N, C-alpha and C positions, 0 to 999 in steps of 0.2 A: 658821117665823115670817113674818108679813106685815110687809114693809118699805114705806116710802113713798119711791119712787124718783122723782127729777126726770127727766122725759122730754123737757122742752123749756123754754126760757127766752127772754125777750125784753125789750127796753127801749124807752123813748121819752123824748126830750128836746125841749123847746120849741126852735124855730129861733132865737129871740132870745137872743144871747150878749152878756153884759155883762162887760167886762174890768175889771180893777182901775183902769186908766187912765180908763175911762168913769166909774167912781165918783169918782175923784179930781177930775173936772170939776165934781162936784155937792156935794162935802163935803170937809172937812179930813182928807184921807188921801192915801196914795200907793201905787203898786204895790209899792215896797220895804217900806213899813210893813206891808202886808197879807201879803206873801209871807214875810217874816221871822217873823211871829207865827203864821201859819196854814198856809203852803204853798199857799194858793189863788191861782190866776192869773186865773180866770174862773168864771162860773156861768151857767146857763141860766135865764132869767126868763120865765114865761108872759105872753103878751099879755093885754090886758084881756078879750078875747073867749074866752080859753082857761080851762076849768075843770079841776079835779082829775080829773073823770070823763073828759075828753078825753084827758088824759095816760095815765090808767089804761087806757082803751080801746086806745090805740096799743100799749102794752106787752103787753096781753092778746092782741091779734091777732097780734103778733109771736111770742109764746110758743106760741100754738096752732099757728101755721104750723111753728115749729121742732119741735113735738111730733108733727106730722103728724096732728092730730085736729081736729074742729070742735067748736063749742060744744055741739052736741047730745049729745056724749059726756061732758060734764061732769056731775057730781053736785052740785057746790057751788062757790061763789065766795066766797073770804075776802079782804077788802080791808083792809090796814093803812093808816090815814091819820089825821092830826090836823087836816087841812084839808078836810073834806067840802064838797061842793057846797052842801048845805043842812043845817040842824039835823036834819031828817029828811025823807024816808026815808034809809036807808043808801045811800051812793054806790055800793056794790056792786050794789044792785038796779038802778041806772041803767045800769051797765055790763052787767049781765045782760040788760036789755031791749035795749040797743043791739047786743049780740051775737046777738040773736034766740033767746035761751034762755028758754023758758017753763015750765021744770020745775026740780026740785031746790030748793036754798036759796042765798041770798046775804046776807051781812051784813058790817058794818064791825067792825074791832077797833082800839082806841085804846091804844097804849102809847108814843106819840110816836116817838122815834128807835129804840126797841127793837121797834117794831111788827111788823117783818118776822120777827124771831126768835120773838116770841110767836105770830105767825100760823103760822109753820112748825111750832111745837110743837102748836098746836091742830089743824092739818091732819093732822099725823102721827098724833095721837091718834084723830082721826076715821077715818082709814084703817086703823089697827091694830085698832080695835074693830069694823070692818065697817060703820060708819055711812055711809061713802062709799068709792067706789073711785077716782075721778078728781076732783081738786080743782085749781082755778085759784087761786093765791095771788098777790096783787098788793100792792106797796108803792107808793103814789102820793101826792105832795104838791105843793101850791103854797104853799110856806113864805113866799114873797114877800108874800103877803096878810097875814101876821102881823107884818111887820117895821116897826119905827120907823126910817124912813129918815133921821132926824136923829141916830141913835145909831150912830156909826161902829164901836163895839165889838161890835155884834151884826149890823147889816145887811150887813156885808161877808162874813159867814160862810156865808150860806144861799143855796140855789138851789132850782129846781123840777125835777121829773122823775118818772119812774115805771119800775119794773121788775117783772117777773112770772115765775113759774115754774109749770109744770104738774106736779103730783105724782100718781103712780098706784101702786096696790097691786101689789106684786111679792113673790113668794115667795122667802124667803132661808133660810139654814140656821141663823141665829140667832147668828152670831159676827161679828167685826169685818171679815170678808172680804166680807160682804154689801154689795151696792149699796143706796144709799138712806140715810135718816136713821138714825143709830145711837143718838143720844141728844140730849136738850136739857135745859139747866139754866136756870131762870128765877128772877129775884129782883126785889124792890122794897123801897123804904124811904120811906114817905110823910112821914117827919119832915124830909126834905130838900127838900120842896116849894119853899121860897122861893129856892132856888138857881137854878131854871130853871122858868119858868112863863109864862103869859100873864095880863095884868092885866084880863081880861074873860071873859065867858061868859054863856050864855043865862040861867041862874038868878041871876046876880050883877049884871051890868051891862047885860044884853040886847044886847050886841055881842061880837064876837070878841076884842077887846082886842089888845094888842101884846106881843111876846115880850120877856121880861126875864130877864137872866142875870147871875149872879156868876161871871165867867169863871175867876178863879183857883181858886175852890172847886170848880167843875165839873171843871176840869182835874185837880185832886188826886184827887177821888173817881173820875173816869173811869179813870185809870190803875190805881188800886187795885182797883176793882170789876170792870173788864173782865179784868184779870189773874186775879182769883179765879174768874170764870166760865169762862175758858179752862181753868184748872187743874182745875176741877170736872168739866168734860166729858172731858178726857183721863184723869183718874183713874177716872171712872165706866166708861170704856171699857177701863181697865187697859192703856193704851199709853203709851210715853214721848212727851214733847213732840216729840222729834226725828222721830217717825214721821209727824207731820202734814206733808203735802206743801205745802199752801197755807192761809194765814190770810186770810180776807176780812172785814175789820173795818168797822164803821160809819165813814163818812168825815166825821168831825167836824172834825178838825184834824190836820195832819201831825205836830205835836209830840206829840199823844196817841198816835198810831200808833207813833212812834219810842220814846216813853217806855214803852209797854206791851211792845214787843219787847225793849227793854233789860232790863226788870224780869224777864222770863221767859227771857231768853237765846235768843230766837228770831232766826234769821238774817233780817235785813231784806229779803233777796232773796225770801223766801217770803211777804212781806206785800203783798197787792194794794192799790194806792193809786190812786184816781182823784180824790182831793180837789182836786188842782190844776185839774182841768177842770170839776168839777161843784159844788164847795163841799159844804156840808152839806145834803143833800136829805132829812133825817129818815128816815122809814120806807122811802124809795126808795133810800137810799144803798147798803145791802148788796146788794140784787138788781142795781142798776146796776153795781157793782164786780164782782159775780159774772159777769154777762153779758159785761162787757168782757174778763175773763180767759178765759172760755170761747171767745169769738169770736177772740181773738188766739192761741189755741192753748196757753196756759199750763196751764190746767186741762183734763185729759184723763180719759177714762173710766178708772176704777180708782183715781184719785187720792183721797187722804184730805184732806178740806177742812173747816176749822173756821170757822164764821160767828159773829160776835159784835157786840154793840151795847150802848150805854147811852143813856138819854134821860130827859127830865123825869119827875118822879114821886117819887124817882128809880126808874126801871125799868132792869134790865140782864139780859143773858143770853147764852147761846152755844148753838150746835147743831153737832154733829159728824156729818158724812155722808161716804159714799163715792160719788164721782161716777160 
C-alpha cells in the first residue's frame, strides 16, 4: 500500500509579538481576563508589509530544508488559507513562483481552521492514487486582517503564522504499523454558518469583512464535534484511544482543548498546546503545534499522532498518522 509519509516540516511566525498587556493598553481588557477565558498570553501579528504568502514562503522553505529536498522535486503545492493575498490567483501559485518551481500544480484550499486537516486528506488522496509523489502542504494565515479590533471577544483570540509539511509516497504493508497518514475523517454542517463567519466577501460586499462569532455556541459545538472526529479516526483504525501517543489539536482556546480531553478521557499530558504563545492561527495552528512538538523532541519517529480541528462553516475533521 502507498502511504503519504511526512518527511519534513517547518514553521514561520512574524517577529511582531503582541502580548495581552499590549492589547489592554488599547481596549477594555486585561491579561487576566484573556488568560482565564482562553489560555492565550501572546500572539504574533504580521506587519503591514507582510502578506500571507510571505509567511507561507518562510514555512515552506523551512519544511523543504528539513526534508532535505528542493522545490524542483515537488509535484504539487496545496495551501490551506482563509486570508489569501488576493481574491485570485491562488496564493499557492505565488509561493510556487517564489520557490522557483515552474512545473506541477499549486492551488489554495479553504476550510478555515480545518484547512490543514482537509489539505492533508487531499494530499494523501493525491499520493495514494499516484497523481503526485511529493507534495508541499502549507497552512498560512494573516487572521489579524479580518479582525474587528473594537470587539474584545474576538480580536484577542487570533494571531498570524504559517506551518508546512512535505509529504512523500512511501510503500507500506497496509496496517497501522506503517509510517504516514493512516486515515482522515472530514465533516461539515453549513446550517451552523451564523455561529462563525465574516460579514463580507467578494460577491456580497466587495470587501473582506470582519470576523463574527457566537463564542458560547462555538465552544459547545467544538468540543462535541472534535471529540466525534477523533473517535471516528481511532475507530476506523481499530485501535484504542490509549494507543495514540500524541494529540495535536487546532489551537483555538485552551478550554476547548481541556474540554475535549476530558470528554474522551485523554491524558492532558498527551495534548500538544501552543495556544498560549500563538493564539488561534486558523489553518496554520495545527502545523505550528506539530512543528513545535517535533522540534522539542516530544514527537518522535514511530509515534502515533492524531491531528484535529474545527472551523467556520462549520467544518471539522481529524487525521491519524504514524510519524
